N, C-alpha and C positions, 0 to 999 in steps of 0.2 A: 150677473152673467159674465163669464170670462170671455175675452176676445183674443183672437190672433190675427194680426199682430196686436200686442197689448196696447190699449188706449190710454191706460192710467198706470204710470210707473213711478215707484218710489225708489230713489237712489240713496243708499246708505253710505256711499263713498264718493269722494270728489271726482275721481277719474271717470266714473260712468256719467256723471253729470256733464263734465266738459265734453266727453265724447259725443253724447247725444246732441249737445248744442252744435258741435262741429259738423255733425251729420244733418243738421236742420230738423231734428226730431224733438226739439225741446218742448213742443206743445203736449207731448205725451207725459212729461214729468209733472207729478202732482205733489211731490214731497222730496226733500233733500237732506243730506247731512248738514249739521250746523257748521261744518268746516268748509263747505262748498263756497268758493269765492271766484271761480273761473267759469264763464265770463263774469265780469262785475255785476251785470244786471240780475244774476241768479239770486242775489240777496234781496232784491226788491220783488222778484217775480214768483218765487217759490217758497212755500212754507217749510220751515226747518223742523224736522221730526226726530232727529237722532244726534248723538255724539258719535264717538267711534265704537265703543264697546257697550253702549247703552242706547236705548231708544224709547220713545213714548209710544208703546204698542197701541193703546186706545186711539191715539191721534192718527197713527198709520191706518188702523182698521177703518176709522171714520172717513178716510180718503177713498176707500173702496178700490184699492189697487188691483189691477189684473196681474201685476208682476212686481216683485221687490228684488232689487239688485244688491247683493252683499259681497263681502270680501273675507275669505279665509276663516280659519278656526277661531280667530279673534272675535268674530261676530256670531259664533255658533249659538250662544244663548239667545240672541235676538232672533236668529233664524228658527230655532226650535219653537219659540213662542208663536211666531208667524205661521209656521207649518201646522202647529196644533190648532190654530185659528182657521185653517183652511186656505191660507194664502199661498200662491205660487211664488217660489223663490229661486233665483239663480245665483249661485255663489261662485265668484271668480277667485282665482288663487295665483295670479301672475306675480312672479318674483324676479324675472329677468327680462331683457329686451324682447326676446322672442315671444315671451308670454304676454307682454304688453301689446304687441302687434296682433297676437292671436285674440286677445280680449276685444280689441277694436273690431276685428272681423266678425267675431262671434256676436257681439252686441249689434252689429249691423244686420246680421242675419235674423236676430230675434225681432227686430223692428222692420224687417223687409226693406232694408237699405243696404243690401249686400254690395251692390256696385259702388255706391258712395263710400262705404267702409273700406272696400278694397283700394279705392283711389287714395283715401286718407292714409291707410297703412303703407301703401307703396310710396307715397310722397315722403312719409317719415323715414322709411327705409333708405330712400335716395339721399335724404338730408344726412342721415347718420354716415352713409358711405362717403359722401362728399367731404364731410368734416374729418372723418378718419383718414382720408387720402391726402390731406394737406401736409406738405413737408414741414417737419419740426426740427429744431436744433437738437443735437445729442449732447449729453445723455438726457433721457426723459426725466422730468422732475418727479421725485418720489413724493407721493401724496398720501397723507393720512386723513380720512374722512371720519369725523366724529358725529355719530347719530345721537348720542346722549352723553351726558357728562358725569352722572352719578348713578350707576358705575359707568366707566367708559365703554362705549359700544361702537364698533366699527361699522362701515357702510354695508348695506344689504346688496344683493346681487346686481340689480339694474344700476345702482350708483357706481359700483366697482367697474362695470362695463363702460359706463359713460366716461369715467375718468380715463380709461384707456383710449376710448375714441377721441377724447380731447387732447391726447398726446401725453398723458401722464402715466405713471406707474403706481398702482395701489399697493401700499406697503403691506396690507393685510388681505391681498387678493385670495389667499387660500381659504378665507372665511366666508367668501361671497355666497356660497351655496347653502349656508346654514340659515334656514328660514327664520327661526325664532331669535329674537333679539338677545335672549339670555345665552344663546350659543355663540354670540359674537362679542361677548364681554372680554375685554383685554385689560392688561395691567398697564399702569403708567410707566413701569420699567420697560415693557415691551415696545411702547411708543418711543421712549428715549433711545432704545437700542436700534430701532428702525431708522432713526435719523431722517425723518421726512423733510423735504425741502419746502413743502407747502402743507398747511393744515387747513382743511375745509371743514366747517362746523355747521350743523343744522340740528338744533336740539329739539326736534319734534314739536314745534310750536312755541317753545320757550326761547326768549331772546338770548342770543349768544353774547357772552361777556368775555372778550379777548383777554382782559386783564387777569381774569381767573385762570385762564389757560396758561398765560405767561408766568403766573405765580406758582405753578405746580413745581414740586421739589425736583430740582435737577433739569428741568425743562429749558432753562436758559441756554443750555448747551446744544439744543436741538436747532438745526439750521433754520427751520421755519420760524422759530421764536426769535432766534438771534437776528434774522434778517427781516423781521416784522411781516411775515407772509402768512398771517392768520386771517382767513376770509370767511365771513358768514354767508351761507346760502339759505334763502328763506325756505322753510319746510314746505310751503304751498307749491313751490316749483321743482322740488327735488324728491320729496319723500312720499309723493303719491305716484303709484305705478301706472301712469297714463300719459296722454300727450304732453302735459306740462313739463314733465321730466325730460322728454325727448326734444323739447324746443327751448323754452326759457331756462330750464335747468341745465341743459348741456351748454347753452351759451354762457351761463354764469360760470361754469367750470372752466371753459375756454378762456374767459376773461381773467379769471383768477390765476390761471397758469401762464398766460401769454400776453394779457392786456396791458 
């Protein structure tokens, strides 16, 4: 029997897991993404049932979820299998800060925690505004965010927005609205010509190797390389479109630019 609000939720993305914990609704979670690490106890408390673009469908079905939370077309195959099996699925598609805040409010409504979700979202909004209002020296540091290294992929929408809130200038801001990573592929020459003052790198779960960045042809002339301002930001706090990016992720960007 299905229930509303759902009693048994499977979260295929990290940000929905963290949001439900922040709302105090973690007891509803019966299965999570293998990448879920926030809060730390989730790895002890909840069974892992999926990667990002693959999932153990029989394991999910055995958990008898009332609702599965998924993300974007990247999980369309998983969603199709679950829908065919008669499971209710809600797919989020947030790619910018406004979308992240809307996701929090929507998820709160789904579990009848509308007021708490509103307070959480408002608190995050105030935090963003406070950090954005801090006076910073001019000119703004020019920032290149590298989401992947082979090929080079620049930062997605919410990352670009966070760079600006932190007081930086995203050198590839014009690409921020391109949802697909393949549409944000850039050339090494383009980065060289952009002359970023800071390089922030988060290789989507793979450890960043600054020496490989420094060794790229002609990159020794880039101010960020010359001045040794190459900073790794862990993917768990910047590449998931949820509370982590708006808190620890933003703080890491601020520290890299001004710390």
